Phi, psi and omega in degrees: 000315185294321185292326177294315179298318176295317177300315181290330171296313181295323172300322179291324175298316189284354181291336182289339174278291182194173186285329180286325174299313179299316177297315176307307175305311186291323176291329171301311183299317181298316185298322173296309183298314182291327173296320178293318177299312181301313181299318180294310184297328178288319185277319189245019180288324178237170180293136177301144172254309183212171180295315182295321175296320176298313179291327173294321179293323184289319179294318174291324171296327173292325176296317180290323176305306182293327175296312184294317186294315181291324177300314178298315180295325177299304176307320178296314175284315179273311177292313191255353181046050175280161183292139175280335179287316176303321182297318177293320177301313176301319181286320182291315183294325180289317181300306178301330176298322175302312181293319175298318183287327172299316176303316183291324182284338177291000000 
């Protein structure tokens, strides 16, 4: 939830430049959010069977997260030809928000 709010905030900040920059920043943030969602659903979607099964689900979830993240960035850069700097800023700031939120909860 925090990641999505941060992605929206970054997109709104880039809206001061132009709409394409705001869309790029939003897509960078959404790439991180969707990747995290895929990881969570894959890792914790079903009841755990054993430690090995849980580890395999976590590893496959991480692989799927990177596939979703990279595919979203590829689509944003190649298909939509969005500017790369706002795209990467959106992805980095959204990722850092997760780290700061996790640190605040601990």
